[in-house]
C-alpha positions in Angstrom: 99.9 94.2 94.1 101.2 97.8 94.7 103.6 97.5 91.9 101.0 96.2 89.4 98.7 99.0 90.5 101.2 101.7 90.0 102.4 100.3 86.6 98.9 99.9 85.3 97.9 103.4 86.3 101.1 104.9 84.9 100.2 103.0 81.7 96.7 104.8 81.5 98.3 108.3 81.5 101.6 107.5 79.7 99.2 106.7 76.9 96.1 108.5 75.5 93.6 105.9 76.9 93.3 107.5 80.5 92.8 111.0 79.0 90.5 109.7 76.1 88.3 107.9 78.7 88.0 111.0 81.1 87.3 113.2 78.2 84.7 111.3 76.6 83.1 110.4 79.9 83.0 114.1 80.9 81.8 115.2 77.6 78.9 112.8 77.5 78.0 113.4 81.1 78.1 117.2 80.2 75.6 116.7 77.3 73.2 114.8 79.6 73.6 117.5 82.3 72.6 120.2 79.9 69.8 118.4 78.5 68.3 117.2 81.8 69.1 120.1 84.0 70.1 123.2 82.3 67.7 123.2 79.3 64.9 121.6 81.4 65.6 124.2 84.1 65.5 121.3 86.6 67.5 120.9 89.7 67.0 117.0 89.8 70.7 116.4 89.3 70.0 112.6 89.9 68.4 112.5 86.3 71.9 113.2 85.0 73.5 110.7 87.5 71.1 108.0 86.1 72.1 108.7 82.7 75.7 108.6 83.6 75.3 104.8 84.1 74.6 104.5 80.3 77.7 106.5 79.8 79.8 103.9 81.7 78.4 101.2 79.4 79.7 103.1 76.4 83.2 104.0 77.7 84.3 101.4 80.3 85.6 99.1 77.2 88.0 101.8 76.3 89.5 101.4 79.8 89.3 97.5 80.2 90.4 96.5 76.6 94.0 96.7 77.4 93.9 95.1 80.8 95.1 91.6 79.6 94.7 91.6 75.8 97.6 93.9 75.1 100.2 91.9 77.3 98.9 88.8 75.9 99.5 89.8 72.3 103.0 91.2 73.0 103.8 88.3 75.1 104.9 90.5 78.1 102.2 88.8 80.1 105.0 86.0 80.4 106.9 88.4 82.9 103.9 88.4 85.1 103.0 84.9 84.8 106.5 83.7 85.8 107.0 86.3 88.6 106.4 85.4 92.2 103.4 87.9 92.3 100.2 86.2 93.1 97.6 86.0 90.4 94.9 87.6 92.5 97.2 90.6 93.2 97.8 90.9 89.5 94.1 91.0 88.8 93.2 93.4 91.8 96.1 95.6 90.9 94.8 96.2 87.4 91.3 96.5 88.6 92.1 99.1 91.2 94.2 101.1 88.5 91.0 101.2 86.2 88.9 102.0 89.2 91.1 105.0 90.0 90.6 106.4 86.5 86.8 105.9 87.0 87.1 107.8 90.3 89.0 110.7 88.6 86.2 110.8 85.9 83.4 110.9 88.4 85.4 113.5 90.3 85.2 115.8 87.3 81.5 115.6 87.1 81.3 117.2 90.6 81.5 120.5 88.7 77.9 119.9 87.7 76.2 120.0 91.0 78.4 122.9 91.9 77.0 124.6 88.7 73.5 124.1 90.0 74.3 125.6 93.4 75.6 128.8 91.6 72.0 129.0 90.3 70.6 128.5 93.8 69.2 125.2 92.9 67.8 123.1 95.7 69.8 120.0 95.5 69.1 117.0 97.9 72.6 116.0 99.1 71.6 112.5 100.1 70.2 111.8 96.7 73.3 113.0 95.0 75.4 111.0 97.4 73.4 107.9 96.7 73.6 108.6 92.9 77.4 108.7 93.0 77.8 105.7 95.2 75.6 103.8 92.7 77.5 104.9 89.8 80.7 103.9 91.4 79.2 100.5 92.0 78.1 100.2 88.4 81.5 101.2 87.3 83.2 98.5 89.4 80.9 95.8 88.0 81.5 96.7 84.4 85.3 97.1 84.8 85.4 93.6 86.5 83.2 92.2 83.4 85.3 94.0 80.9 88.7 92.7 82.3 87.4 89.3 82.3 86.6 89.6 78.6 90.0 90.9 78.0 91.5 87.9 79.5 89.9 85.8 76.8 91.4 87.5 73.8 94.8 89.0 72.6 93.2 91.7 70.5 92.3 95.1 72.2 89.6 95.8 69.5 88.0 92.5 70.0 87.9 93.0 73.7 86.4 96.3 73.5 83.8 95.2 70.9 82.6 92.3 72.9 82.5 94.2 76.0 80.5 97.1 74.4 78.2 94.6 72.8 77.4 92.8 76.1 76.9 96.2 77.8 74.5 97.2 75.3 72.5 94.0 75.7 72.2 94.7 79.4 70.9 98.2 78.7 68.4 96.8 76.1 67.5 94.1 78.7 66.5 96.8 81.1 64.5 98.6 78.4 62.8 95.2 77.6 61.9 94.7 81.3 60.4 98.1 81.7 58.1 97.5 78.6 56.9 94.2 80.0 55.9 95.6 83.3 55.2 92.3 85.1 55.2 88.6 84.8 57.7 85.7 85.1 60.0 87.2 82.5 59.9 90.6 84.1 61.1 88.9 87.4 63.7 86.8 85.6 65.1 89.9 83.8 65.1 91.7 87.2 67.3 89.2 88.8 69.9 89.5 86.1 69.5 93.1 85.2 72.6 95.1 86.2 71.4 98.6 85.5 68.0 98.2 87.1 69.8 98.0 90.4 70.7 101.7 90.3 67.1 102.6 90.8 67.2 102.5 94.8 70.3 104.8 94.7 68.6 107.5 92.6 66.2 108.0 95.5 69.0 108.5 97.9 68.8 104.9 99.5 71.9 103.0 100.0 70.2 99.6 99.2 71.9 96.7 101.0 70.6 94.2 98.4 71.9 96.4 95.6 75.1 96.8 97.2 75.6 93.2 97.7 74.6 92.5 94.2 77.2 94.9 92.6 79.9 93.7 95.0 79.1 90.1 94.1 79.3 90.7 90.4 82.6 92.5 90.8 83.9 89.7 92.9 82.7 86.9 90.5 84.2 88.3 87.6 87.6 89.2 89.4 87.7 85.5 90.4 87.0 84.2 86.8 89.7 86.5 85.5 92.1 85.1 88.1 91.1 81.5 87.1 91.9 82.2 83.4 95.3 83.8 84.2 96.0 81.0 86.5 95.3 78.4 83.8 97.5 80.3 81.3 100.3 80.2 84.0 100.1 76.4 84.4 99.9 76.0 80.4 
């Protein structure tokens, strides 16, 4: 797994993908920070962190589109499939490499609360911590979903478009749920809505049920990715 992780991480920064992801992520997060905090003269940094979850939906496909699709198209995946490396280690190595890039991008945004502190803003540390933990869990889930989609195609663009479309549907689902307000459909959408699970973190609460939900989604799609790759190995 360590070899796959290092190879993938180098791949992100030996190509423009890693830099493009971090740059777009920081730019969009900065726009939301200016709108929610600077222009609004607000110290509620959690408002920015809530909007950052939407940024993930837009930019994570850039990160995951090459996970398996690129190797499948160039046939270099045969080297991995015929190697003694376990399928689970391959999937986990790629996942951790993408997650590392996400962590770097999130670390860049730490400059925003520091700017607020320079203006003597009253920042609640537990709320900020909860917001970052929630964003990390959202990022993990979307990476796992995007990687799974990447295993199903050999075209990077197709992988990115399908992932983006699915993530936008999840966002619209949350908007639809908010507009309904109550009822059976509201409850059903609540069970499958990914972005609504961030809400407890925005209040500084590390909700155990939300953490379990995000970890379960991540584990499920990593498992599905491994099964797709395993099938390809035997074929």
